[in-house]
LOZAMI-384084 format. One line per field, with one value per residue (C-alpha): residue number from 0; x, y, z; chain. Coordinates in steps of 0.25 Angstrom, whole numbers. Layout:
! LOZAMI-384084
k	[NUM  ...]
xx	[X  ...]
yy	[Y  ...]
zz	[Z  ...]
c	[A  ...]
//
This chain:
! LOZAMI-384084
k	[0  1  2  3  4  5  6  7  8  9  10  11  12  13  14  15  16  17  18  19  20  21  22  23  24  25  26  27  28  29  30  31  32  33  34  35  36  37  38  39  40  41  42  43  44  45  46  47  48  49  50  51  52  53  54  55  56  57  58  59  60  61  62  63  64  65  66  67  68  69  70  71  72  73  74  75  76  77  78  79  80  81  82  83  84  85  86  87  88  89  90  91  92  93  94  95  96  97  98  99  100  101  102  103  104  105  106  107  108  109  110  111  112  113  114  115  116  117  118  119  120  121  122  123  124  125  126  127  128  129  130  131  132  133  134  135  136  137  138  139  140  141  142  143  144  145  146  147  148  149  150  151  152  153  154  155  156  157  158  159  160  161  162  163  164  165  166  167  168  169  170  171  172  173  174  175  176  177  178  179  180  181  182  183  184  185  186  187  188  189  190  191  192  193  194  195  196  197  198  199  200  201  202  203  204  205  206  207  208  209  210  211  212  213  214  215  216  217  218  219  220  221  222  223  224  225  226  227  228  229  230  231  232  233  234  235  236  237  238  239  240  241  242  243  244  245  246  247  248  249  250  251  252  253  254  255  256  257  258  259  260  261  262  263  264  265  266  267  268  269  270  271  272  273  274  275  276  277  278  279  280  281  282  283  284  285  286  287  288  289  290  291  292  293  294  295  296  297  298  299  300  301  302  303  304  305  306  307  308  309  310  311  312  313  314  315  316  317  318  319  320  321  322  323  324  325  326  327  328  329  330  331  332  333  334  335  336  337  338  339  340  341  342  343  344  345  346  347  348  349  350  351  352  353  354  355  356  357  358  359  360  361  362  363  364  365  366  367  368  369  370  371  372  373  374  375  376  377  378  379  380  381  382  383  384  385  386  387  388  389  390  391  392  393  394  395  396  397  398  399  400  401  402  403  404  405  406  407  408  409  410  411  412  413  414  415  416  417  418  419  420  421  422  423  424  425  426  427  428  429  430  431  432  433  434  435  436  437  438  439  440  441  442  443  444  445  446  447  448  449  450  451  452  453  454  455  456  457  458  459  460  461  462  463]
xx	[-254  -246  -245  -232  -239  -241  -227  -222  -231  -226  -211  -214  -220  -207  -197  -204  -205  -191  -180  -169  -169  -172  -168  -169  -165  -167  -156  -157  -154  -169  -175  -186  -188  -185  -191  -195  -183  -173  -181  -180  -165  -161  -171  -178  -192  -196  -201  -188  -181  -190  -189  -177  -163  -154  -143  -154  -159  -145  -136  -124  -124  -118  -116  -104  -109  -123  -124  -137  -130  -118  -125  -134  -121  -113  -124  -116  -123  -118  -120  -120  -113  -113  -117  -118  -125  -134  -149  -155  -155  -140  -142  -131  -137  -128  -133  -129  -133  -135  -138  -141  -144  -158  -162  -174  -174  -158  -159  -154  -165  -159  -153  -158  -152  -155  -150  -148  -148  -135  -134  -135  -126  -116  -116  -114  -102  -95  -97  -91  -79  -77  -77  -68  -58  -59  -57  -45  -38  -31  -39  -44  -57  -50  -47  -62  -66  -69  -58  -61  -49  -49  -51  -66  -69  -76  -78  -74  -81  -70  -74  -74  -61  -56  -61  -53  -40  -41  -44  -32  -23  -29  -25  -11  -14  -16  -26  -41  -50  -65  -73  -87  -97  -111  -116  -112  -101  -90  -83  -79  -73  -64  -60  -56  -49  -41  -37  -33  -25  -17  -5  -16  -22  -17  -23  -38  -49  -61  -74  -83  -97  -99  -114  -115  -114  -118  -107  -104  -101  -94  -84  -81  -79  -70  -61  -63  -68  -62  -68  -76  -79  -93  -101  -98  -86  -74  -60  -60  -53  -60  -58  -47  -38  -43  -39  -25  -17  -29  -41  -54  -66  -76  -88  -99  -91  -102  -111  -101  -105  -98  -92  -86  -81  -73  -67  -63  -57  -48  -43  -40  -32  -25  -23  -27  -40  -45  -55  -68  -66  -51  -39  -28  -26  -23  -16  -23  -18  -30  -34  -48  -57  -70  -83  -95  -107  -111  -103  -93  -93  -108  -107  -97  -106  -118  -109  -110  -95  -85  -77  -64  -66  -70  -57  -49  -56  -56  -40  -43  -58  -64  -78  -84  -94  -108  -112  -122  -109  -102  -112  -102  -98  -112  -112  -97  -100  -113  -104  -94  -105  -111  -98  -96  -109  -108  -96  -103  -117  -112  -120  -117  -122  -116  -122  -134  -145  -144  -157  -151  -138  -146  -154  -141  -135  -147  -149  -144  -137  -140  -133  -121  -112  -117  -132  -127  -119  -132  -141  -131  -130  -145  -148  -137  -144  -157  -152  -151  -145  -146  -134  -140  -145  -158  -166  -176  -164  -163  -171  -182  -176  -165  -172  -169  -169  -174  -163  -170  -179  -194  -202  -210  -198  -196  -182  -178  -177  -161  -159  -168  -160  -147  -151  -157  -144  -135  -143  -143  -128  -126  -135  -128  -114  -117  -123  -110  -102  -95  -90  -91  -90  -102  -110  -107  -112  -125  -128  -125  -115  -101  -91  -85  -99  -102  -88  -92  -106  -100  -89  -100  -109  -97  -100  -89  -85  -75  -65  -64]
yy	[123  111  110  107  94  90  93  84  73  74  74  62  55  59  54  41  38  41  30  37  36  48  50  63  66  78  86  75  64  59  54  62  57  43  38  24  23  25  16  5  8  7  -5  3  7  21  21  15  28  40  48  41  44  40  34  26  20  18  14  11  26  38  53  50  39  44  53  59  63  68  78  82  85  92  97  94  85  72  67  52  46  32  26  12  10  0  0  -4  -19  -17  -18  -11  1  8  21  33  46  60  68  82  92  97  112  119  135  134  124  110  100  87  78  71  59  53  39  28  14  7  -4  -15  -6  -5  -20  -22  -12  -18  -32  -26  -20  -34  -41  -31  -32  -48  -48  -39  -49  -61  -73  -86  -79  -69  -78  -81  -66  -64  -55  -49  -47  -42  -57  -55  -43  -49  -42  -38  -24  -14  -4  -15  -20  -6  -4  -17  -12  1  -7  -16  -3  3  -9  -5  9  13  25  25  19  23  12  16  6  2  -7  -21  -18  -24  -12  -20  -31  -20  -15  -28  -31  -18  -22  -36  -32  -22  -22  -21  -34  -41  -30  -28  -25  -19  -15  -5  -1  13  12  1  9  22  32  33  18  18  28  19  7  15  22  14  19  22  19  31  37  34  26  12  14  5  5  -1  1  5  -2  9  3  -12  -11  -5  -8  -13  -7  -1  -2  9  4  14  26  35  30  36  49  62  64  50  52  64  56  45  56  60  46  44  57  56  41  39  37  40  31  37  43  41  51  43  44  30  29  20  13  8  9  14  9  16  12  19  14  28  37  44  57  58  55  66  76  72  74  60  57  68  73  73  58  54  60  53  40  40  40  27  26  13  13  -1  -2  -7  -21  -15  -7  -20  -29  -38  -43  -47  -61  -63  -59  -68  -80  -77  -77  -90  -97  -91  -96  -109  -112  -106  -113  -126  -123  -125  -113  -110  -97  -88  -90  -82  -75  -71  -66  -57  -52  -50  -42  -33  -31  -18  -24  -13  -22  -25  -37  -40  -41  -50  -59  -60  -63  -75  -80  -79  -87  -97  -100  -103  -113  -128  -137  -126  -121  -109  -97  -94  -81  -88  -88  -73  -62  -57  -43  -49  -48  -42  -28  -18  -7  2  13  11  18  25  31  46  48  57  49  52  47  35  31  33  24  13  13  12  1  -7  -5  -10  -22  -26  -24  -32  -44  -43  -44  -31  -34  -21  -27  -37  -26  -16  -27  -30  -15  -13  -1  1  -4  10  16  6  9  24  21  12  22  33  24  19  4  -6  -15  -25  -20  -30]
zz	[188  193  208  216  220  206  202  214  209  195  200  208  196  188  198  200  185  180  180  188  203  210  225  233  247  256  263  275  265  266  253  248  234  229  216  211  202  213  222  211  209  223  226  237  240  240  254  259  254  254  267  272  274  262  270  278  265  259  270  260  257  265  263  254  245  243  231  237  250  243  235  247  254  243  234  222  212  207  193  188  200  203  216  222  235  242  245  258  253  251  235  228  219  208  203  195  202  199  212  214  226  227  230  233  234  235  247  246  248  245  234  221  215  202  201  189  193  188  197  186  177  188  190  175  175  187  180  167  175  182  169  162  173  172  157  156  166  160  163  157  152  144  132  131  129  114  107  93  83  69  65  70  61  49  36  22  21  17  28  38  34  35  49  53  46  54  67  64  63  76  83  82  88  102  98  101  91  88  82  75  71  72  83  80  70  78  85  97  88  81  95  100  87  88  103  100  88  96  106  117  114  127  135  139  129  136  129  136  130  134  132  142  155  160  159  174  175  161  167  179  169  160  171  184  197  211  224  229  215  217  227  226  216  218  213  199  186  173  160  156  167  164  149  152  140  132  124  129  119  122  115  111  116  111  123  133  139  136  150  149  135  141  151  141  132  144  146  132  131  145  146  160  168  181  188  193  207  205  205  199  184  178  165  155  142  134  120  117  106  106  98  94  86  81  72  81  73  74  89  91  83  92  105  109  107  112  100  107  112  98  92  103  101  85  84  76  70  65  58  57  46  49  43  33  28  26  20  13  27  31  26  29  44  44  39  50  61  55  56  71  75  68  78  90  88  81  69  54  47  33  29  28  18  5  10  24  17  8  20  28  17  16  31  38  50  60  71  62  64  78  72  61  71  80  68  64  78  80  67  70  83  76  66  68  57  46  38  32  40  34  36  46  56  56  63  54  53  44  31  18  23  13  14  4  8  7  -4  8  14  12  4  -7  -20  -22  -7  -10  -22  -15  -4  -13  -21  -9  -3  -16  -18  -3  -5  -18  -13  -1  -10  -18  -5  -8  -22  -30  -44  -41  -35  -46  -56  -48  -47  -62  -60  -63  -52  -51  -49  -38  -31  -31  -25  -14  -10  -9  -1  8  4  5  -7  -12  -23  -34]
c	[A  A  A  A  A  A  A  A  A  A  A  A  A  A  A  A  A  A  A  A  A  A  A  A  A  A  A  A  A  A  A  A  A  A  A  A  A  A  A  A  A  A  A  A  A  A  A  A  A  A  A  A  A  A  A  A  A  A  A  A  A  A  A  A  A  A  A  A  A  A  A  A  A  A  A  A  A  A  A  A  A  A  A  A  A  A  A  A  A  A  A  A  A  A  A  A  A  A  A  A  A  A  A  A  A  A  A  A  A  A  A  A  A  A  A  A  A  A  A  A  A  A  A  A  A  A  A  A  A  A  A  A  A  A  A  A  A  A  A  A  A  A  A  A  A  A  A  A  A  A  A  A  A  A  A  A  A  A  A  A  A  A  A  A  A  A  A  A  A  A  A  A  A  A  A  A  A  A  A  A  A  A  A  A  A  A  A  A  A  A  A  A  A  A  A  A  A  A  A  A  A  A  A  A  A  A  A  A  A  A  A  A  A  A  A  A  A  A  A  A  A  A  A  A  A  A  A  A  A  A  A  A  A  A  A  A  A  A  A  A  A  A  A  A  A  A  A  A  A  A  A  A  A  A  A  A  A  A  A  A  A  A  A  A  A  A  A  A  A  A  A  A  A  A  A  A  A  A  A  A  A  A  A  A  A  A  A  A  A  A  A  A  A  A  A  A  A  A  A  A  A  A  A  A  A  A  A  A  A  A  A  A  A  A  A  A  A  A  A  A  A  A  A  A  A  A  A  A  A  A  A  A  A  A  A  A  A  A  A  A  A  A  A  A  A  A  A  A  A  A  A  A  A  A  A  A  A  A  A  A  A  A  A  A  A  A  A  A  A  A  A  A  A  A  A  A  A  A  A  A  A  A  A  A  A  A  A  A  A  A  A  A  A  A  A  A  A  A  A  A  A  A  A  A  A  A  A  A  A  A  A  A  A  A  A  A  A  A  A  A  A  A  A  A  A  A  A  A  A  A  A  A  A  A  A  A  A  A  A  A  A  A  A  A  A  A  A  A  A  A  A  A  A  A  A  A  A  A  A  A  A  A  A  A]
//
């Protein structure tokens, strides 16, 4: 039988091995538990805090600003609230706290706080806000910021050109746009192109990655804060105010928590925001472009993306094909990047070697255009006086990747045959640069038969 003492030892071990900071005070405000993670978070030593009054150890706090003391007084739990305070060396600490009252036999015995250290993230978010505020003001630096337009969207693939055509039309609308594409397909390029082709082009374009910050900080960046909203909060506009008249890109919208999604939906429906801690409704005039790197319909089914927000965002929906779905564009894009880095790096490269071209056409490109660009840039930095990019200048994993299943792989014969046929057709049409007549000749089948197969497999081709 486990004794009470053994249970206490186990509890102590657990509390001192977890990553979150744990701080417990009794009814008199004296610290009775303080784990190692909290000590590291606050830059303190355990002996400096244990058995001492909270306000003696943290003189920057008081009964109103300390979440521990607030909950001790009100007996109302606080969840995921930001707090900024100073330790005894006057170093600023930023945390997200969940604080709850503790009871034993229906008697209050103290307060427990679980804290996450966001000091670095808070500093980063403040810097983001400072830079964003600077970027939207006319200045001599603004002209140096890279702006993308439809001229920067390179490709001949029919589905890619269809996405561009749809984006051009979206530029003349004020409705929300939802862009779906795998990582590295150029979603922000599409978003910027829409903005700079619209009547909002002289107004700010602000991009915010929803996966870059915790939800509690992201909410403040989006909607702004009022002094007193939480400890350390200041009056500061969010990007909805900063982007007035312009466009906000919400990148990776699927990373936004459901609670914040609900607030965003309300903003889109009602046309005004309210700063965190504020009472005033502030009208906003911004166009929302949201992106996701996962299928939005699947995200809705899995409960990751709210259905009502999904339908509100996808008034205009644009799907960007992956690079492996537009193989006729691989060599075109490679030539484009070679030309770009010739100019930037003062090189005189003419083209890829035939071997590298073949490898590129057979590779699956999980990182899409961004991966292709990075590979070209890396290779261009390695050459000296050469004019051809040979295989030796590229990472070892760019090889003639065998896309067919191995003989050892378990797969029913009909499925294996369909898979082999699809990959053979994809390779052949890529080698023929999308030309359907040449592809049919190489495959030894009728043109009409190939057209039927291509449509069934959703493979792009060139009519001739």
